[in-house]
C-alpha angles and dihedrals in degrees: 000000000000141000123216131249115241121204090242111037122207119251118274121279097004103179090183094045122112113275115267103233123228097216143010116196097193135005116217119232090253092052092047090060090058097045122077122219109266140178111248130197111272095037140046093210113108109230148151098229109089106200119075135186093275132057113260118178120199133207115193124203087253090053090053095053099044089048091055097247117145101181140035089249093052090054097046096043089055099054115109093243093060091090100139126101119247134193100243131182095295090068093076092162092065126093092249113042089133094060138070122217138189121228104195116199089350091279094120138275092264093061097062116081114219117205137176111209088342093306126119122246128221114264124248101265094228114072120241108253087356089287119075145026128254141160120262106230092195090073097067119101109239095204093063095057120109095169143335121228118202119193115193116210135032120324104171094122088061104031107017129221124022095024094107099116098026149301130260113199117187111204115203130214116278136170097022119168101187140057126234131192115195131181128182139184128188142178136172130246091261094057094252138098098059115200124195133174146165127192139178117202129172152101146207141206125219122176105305096346131087128184129188127181146170128193118187137179123184138171131189128185121234121253126211133185090266090065093067129056088215090078112359092124141020088253087072088070101127094214107091091198096052122099114268107192141117115286123256088240097165113035139171104186116200131184129221091030134116090248126021098220115076139189097018092120092051102043114011107110094321127160089262095042111032123186124192097227111010121104134179113249134166122236115190099184118096089006091278093146125179107011139184124224152083140239102289096182098093093050093067121106125254102166134003124244107249135196115180135181121181139175128195129183134178125181136173126192115195108217089187137325093294106037135049139178116223136190129176140156148133140232125202130184118191132177118192128186124193141171115274103169092185121228113221111201135173119183141182120324098182139055089250089074093246129114100215145326117265110201094196101059117101110237132207092263090062095253131101130265130066139172116258111216101184143004121195141157139177117229116207112223087229089067094069106017133064096226101035093246115115104175121072128191120190111190127177126178138171136180128184140164136186137176148111129295137171145099132306117183092337092312122118116225139180131185118183151149126222135183130188125185135180123196118193136187129177123187129182142150121257141173113264129213088232089053090048090053090048089052095051095044125204121344109255099192137285139287117196090338093312119119117239119232139168101204125202094257093170090063091043092056095040123091114272098240125184088257097057106024094096089064089071107013147025140192115278118201138199122196127188141173133184132175146167130201119196134186113195139179128181138175128192140168145104118316104188141329127261124189089267096045144286124330106231126199144181128201121195138182128187134188115187138177119193135176142175139190132182113183123182124203105285089235089063092058091041091054094242087138119069113252094345126128136163152191125259121194128173130162150109133214141179124230128191129190141178124189141172135190134194131196109199124188105212097176133346088272102034130059135165134213120203126185129185126184138174122197125189127194117210101192144094093286127097094238100104107162134357125195121201135176140184131201122189139172136202124197121188110182089174136015089256101048132061128177118197142178137173135186122190142163118237139197142180124201116225111279117255090247094053092052104032101033104129096188139350122184134188142157122246142181127199147131116290098209095186093061091037089059090047090051092050092049091047093050094047101038104019089233112131089187109199093349131093107256096220093047093046090051090060093050094045096055092097099039112147112215097170086122104037090195092056111031117190132212114179115212134180117233143159123246125208131181141170139195120279119220091192092071116118128210123282111246136194147130139247129212123189132172134167149125139254120207127184109190094171140320086281095057137026131144145177133208118194128177122200134194118187126184124190119192132183087022111187111240137166118258097225132210094248092056092045093053090046092051091049089054091048090051091050091050099045097251086120121032103267091210093054125112088241092059091047089050093049093048091049090055094061122073113188136202113254125236090279091055093250132132138160121240126215091272093053094254121141116249127198127210146122112325115261095001122121112284103173127011120195109217124187150172124274137175099239119113131090125197133183125196129183137168149128132262119203128187134178130178143160149155125236119194121203141155087261093059139279121302117204122184138178131181128186123183131179126192125185113223102174141026119165130162147167126193100209134029091246094052122096117251105258128205103232099166091109096028114132088232092061105097095170115111118255093198129040129163142170128195131186128187119183127187118192132178123173106306099356134074133176123195129192117197124190124190118192129195114185131224120308139180123277124228100262123128115289110276092027100063123125132195119265119218121265120276119230128187126188127203124192124197126184120189129185134175109225088189137338092289106031127069133178124202127186121191131187110196116202091010095192094044091241114195125196116283110281107257120183090189095065096081100171134063128319087024093221139063102286112222093032098064140012138207097217087123127185114353131183125211128185120193129187117194126190121187125195 
C-alpha cells in the first residue's frame, strides 16, 4: 500500500505531523483536485488513485521517528514481512560483517530489489555468504528519506531482475520550503554504545528553481560481549552441563605426553614474559593439563563502531510550464571498525598428523622429544591497537541521476541517466607464513619424516604489541568496487476513453551497464597468510530492457492492470533474453471495499559473483565415505584392495565405526570454485490476492495473501554433496558410467599414498593418504523453492477531547515453505523443519496519542517462536521475542521540538536457550542483545 507525494512535503521525522496513511481505497472528487498525478511503487503509470493490484506498505519519515527507528535499516528490519534470518555483524567470520541486509518474506536478501526513487543501487562488492549479490542498507542516508515503500510479491514485469520476493523503493525529500537543524545523542542502559548525530535538512524555491538538501553526520560506538551481562563471560553459558572454564587461548599441543598442553609453566604470563590477560590454569579433562588463556567471551563483537557522513541534493529547474531539468543524488562515506581478535594457527605438516618434532618436550617414556600436532593462539585486538578494534571497513558510495521530464500533448515523459557506485575496503591483521617460519626457527633435522624445530615459544606466549606484531603477522586487505550506469526513457498518459474511464499506459526502456570487482590482497590468494583464503570477482555486463503497462477500466467497479517486460543480457552468460508479464485486477463493489489480485512471472539473472567469480577458496572438513569404507574393509578382512597397506593404516587411525553401517573418516581439505558462464536465469511466478476495507477513519484494514515460486534457483554444489555423490557412484547408487559420476570424480583431487598433493598454485600439500585434498565446488541451476503467507494490516484515527489516537498494526504469517535442492529430488515441506530458522510470525504495532504540542508513541515489535539450538530431531520452540519502543515529542515553541526515545523499553534479551552453548548464546541474525537504548533529539525549524 502506498502513500502519495505532495508538492510540499512535511519536514523529516515530524512526530506531531498528521499520520501518513497506508492505504486509500477511494479518493473523492474534491480530494482528487488537490492531489497531483504521481508514480507509485508497483507501477510506472502516473495516477491519482493510490491503491494498485499489489500490496504496497509505506513508512514515512514521521513513522520512522515515532516508532523509535534511527536508520533505514532499523525501520526495514522491523517490518512484519522481514521474516528471514540474516548474518549480521556478530558473524565476523562471514564475508559481509560490515553490511546490513534485508531478507523479505524469508526468500533471501538477493531476491528483494532495493531502489532509490525508482533507480537501482550498486551492489555491495562482497557477495553474501560468498555466493550472491545484495544491497547494503546501512549505506543509505537517513536524513534524505521522505518515505519507504515496500511491495510484497514479485515485481519483475515492472522492475526486472531481483524483484522476485518484493521491491523496496526509498523516496527522497523533494519540494521542501523550510530548513531544519537536528542534533541527537544516545546511550544505552549500561552506559555504553554512545550515538551522536547532527543533520541539516531543507530546501527553497525561487522563481523556476527548487533546491533540496540534507547533510548528516553520525557516530556510533562499538559494542562487544563485555558490554552486556548476557554474555560478558563464559559463565553466562546457559547450558548448566557445559564446561565453564577459561579458554586455552595460547596452546602448544603435543602428542605422546602426560598432558597435551606444553610450555604454559615456562612462558604463560611469567615474570620474564608478562601478558595483560593470560593466566595459568589447569584443565583435567582430555588430559589438557596446565593451560594458558583467558575468558575470551567478552572480547567478541556485537556491533561495529561507525562514523558516517552523507550529503543529499535534489534540484529542479523549470524550463517552462511543460518541461523541467532535474538532478538529484547522494554521497555517503562510512568507516566501520570491529573486533577481529585474530586466530593464529599452525597445523600438521606431515602425513603423521603432526606439525613438527620438539626435542625438548618430556614424553610418556620419560625421555625427551615429542610430536607437536598444533600451535594456536588468540590475539586480543587491544594488544596491537589503541582502541581495541582490529578490523576496519572503509565504504564510500554515491548515486546520482539527471535528465528532462515534463508533458507533451498530455503525456508525461522522462529521459534520464543515473549512476551508482560502491567502493569498499576491508583491513585486518592475520598470521603470515613468513611469521610462522620466523616463530619455528631453522629446521634442525627430521624424526620419522617430521621436521625438528625449537620455536620461539617466549614470543608466541607474549602479547603481540605494535612493536613486535610484524614478526608473526601483517595486515591483509580486501578491496572492492561495484557500479551500474543506466539510461532510461519513459512515457505515460491516457490513451483513449472507454465507457468506464480512460485507458492509461506507460512505456519504458532501459539500457544499463554494471560491473563488480572484489580483489583480495595478492598474498591471500598466494597463501602467504596461514589458513586464509579469499574470493576474487571481476566482470562487467550490459543489460537492456523494454516494458509497457496498461491500466484498463472494465466497469466502474472493475479495472485491470497489465505489465509486459523483456530483459536482455549482453554478457558471457547463457541467459540471453527473459520475458515477464503481470496481470492484475481490482474490484470495488463499494467505495469502502476493494478486492485485488495479481499474477506475474518473475526472473533473476545470475548474480555477478556467480558468473564472474574468478576464484573462491575455502577450507573444509568432512567425512570421506569412500576411504572410510576402505578402512572398514581393511580392518575386518585385512584386504587393502587397490590401496597401499602402510599408507591406508595411517589414514584409518581415526576411523569412526560408531555406526558400523555408515563409518566415518573426517578429513581436512581445501575447496575452490569459480563462476560459471553457462548458468541460466532463475525463473518463477508470484500470485497475490487480497482486500482493502475502509469502514471509517477510525478503522480500515487489508488482508493480502502471497504465493511465490522460484525455479532453477542458483545454488552452490558443496563439498559434502560431491563426496556423497562420489560414494554413490562407487557403490552403484548412481550409474558409474554416467556423465554425472565422471563430473563428480573430476571434482575431487586426492592425496597420493605418500600423503602428498599439489594445490592450485603448484604448492605441495600434505595430508592423510588417499583422502580428499582439494574439492572443486561450483554453481548450478538446480533448486526450487515455494513460499506462501498472509499479510494483515489495520489502522485508524480516533479523535476525542482528550487528544487524537492513531494506531497501526501489521502482521505477517508464513503458510508455506517448500524446497528441493536438485531437479530429481522430491519437493519437501520444510515450513516446520527444525532447520528452518526463519520466523513464521512477525508483527509490529504502533499507538500514538497527540494533544496540541505533545505526542507519545508506543511501538511494539513481535518475533514469533523459533527453534532452539539443540541437535536436529531434539529441537524445541523458544518463546516469542517482543521489543517495545517509547517516543515522546513536544514542541517547546513553534520552531523548536524535543523528542525522547527509549528503544527496547523493557530491555528484552533473546530467549534463554540452554542449547546454544557458544557465543553469543543465541541464534545470531535472529535476535540481538543491544538492550535498552535512550535517544534525545532536538529539532529547530526556520
